N, C-alpha and C positions, 0 to 999 in steps of 0.2 A: 830263888835265893842265889847269891853270888859267891864270890871267893870268901872263905871263912865264915859263912853263915850270914852275911850281911846282904841285905837287899840293894841290888844294883839296878836302879831305874834310870833309863836314858830318857831324857826329855825328847818328846817329838817336835818337830819343826813348827807345827801349829801351836804348841804351847809357848815356844820362843816368840813367835809373832804376836800372840795375845799379850804375853807379859811385857813386850816391848811397847804394844800399844798403850798399855796402862802406866808402866813405870820407866819406860826407856826414853832416851833422848839422843838425837843426831844434833851435833853441834859444830860450827865453823867459827874459828876465832882468828880476827886480824889483829896480829900483835903489834906493839910499838916498835919491835925490832925488825919489822917488814916480814917476818915469817906467817904463814897460814897454818893453823893447826886444825886438824879434823879429829872429833872424838865421837865415839859411840859408847853410852853408858846406860846402866840400869842400876837404880838405887833401891835399896830395900832397908827395912827395920832390922835392928840386931837380930831378932828372932827368925828371920828368914835367910840367914847366911847361907844354909844349906842349898837353898834354891839357886843363889848366885854361884856357888861352887858347882852345881849342875850345869848352869849356863856356861861357865868357864870350860867345864869338861866337854860340853857339846862343842863349842867353837874351837877349842884347843889353841886359842890365842888370847891376848889381853891378860889382865890381872884382877884379883879381888883384894880390896884393901878396905880398912875400917875409916870412915870419916871421922873427923874430930866432932866432939859434942856439939849440936846445935845450940843456937841461941834460945833464950828462955826456958833452959832446963830441958830441952828435948833430948831424947835418948840418942846416943850415937847411931850411926847407920853404916851399912856396908854398901860398896859399890863395886860392880863388875865393869871395867872400862878396857876399851881397846883405843890406843893412841898412835900406835906405830902405822905409818902410812900404808906399807906394804900389806899389813893384816887387814886394814880399811879397805883397800883396794881389791885385794885378792881373796877375802874371806867375807867380811860383812857385807860389803855392796853386792857381791854376788848372790849371797844368801837372801837378802831382802828383795832382790830382783827376781829371783826365783819364786820365794815365798811372800806373797803381796800382803802388805799392811792394808787394812780396810777403812780406817778411820782418818781423823786428823793427822795422825802421825805419817800417813802416806804422802802427804803434802811436804813434809819436813824431809822425809827419805828423798823424795823426787828432787828437791833442791840440792840436798847432800850430794846425791849422785851426780847431778848436773855440774855442781862446783868441782866435784873430783875430775870430771871430764875436762873442764876448762883447764884445771891445774896441770894435769897430765905431768906429774913429776916436777914441776916448777912452783913449789911451795915457798916462794919468796915474791912477795908484792912486786919488786923491781923487776921481775922477769915476765910480768904480764903487760900486755898492751893497755893503754887506758881503757879501751872498749871492754876488754876482758876483765879488768879490775872492777869497772863499773857494774859489769853483769854479775860478778861473784858478790859485790855489795848488795845488789838488788835482791839477788836470790836469798842471801844470808838473812836480810831483813824480813823476808817472809817467812822464814823458818820459825817453828815453835810458837806459832800464834793461836794456839788452841786455848781453850777454856782451862784457866788455872795456871798458865805459864807467866813467869815474870814478864811485863811489858806487853802482855796481851791486850790490856785496856778491857773494854767490854765486848767480849767476843760475841754476845748474843745480840748486840744492838745492830739494828738495820740490816737484816738478812734473812732472819727467822720469822716466819709467822707463827705466833704463839697462840692464835685462835683455833 
């Protein structure tokens, strides 16, 4: 029991890793205004808001907000999101470097981390060499290509032996 009789449960690192494997995303956006955005987020149905608040409490960075209602009458969702570069570089990347992801998300994180190392504070496309920019684009293209991701195509084709 915690303060004022409330249960205070701190999420363990392993829970955060598993939660991210299932519901998280490492995202890099090449914007039209030449900026490069890096984002980490976890989305959840409205009933799991408390979990996202605990993730926020764990990391002590980012924010939790309600997404607008989805199409086709889906219920609104909540998102824990980290968008500030220094928080990505000093909190999120070190955490997932220490606490390893084990599934497909590990590939996206590796690309995310590699992109952050290329950028080194130069989050403007114009400040990158052509070689660096092409490397960022190539790494970004390979991110989030697991089953169920938009643009993943048929992830089970040509690589898994189903027999």
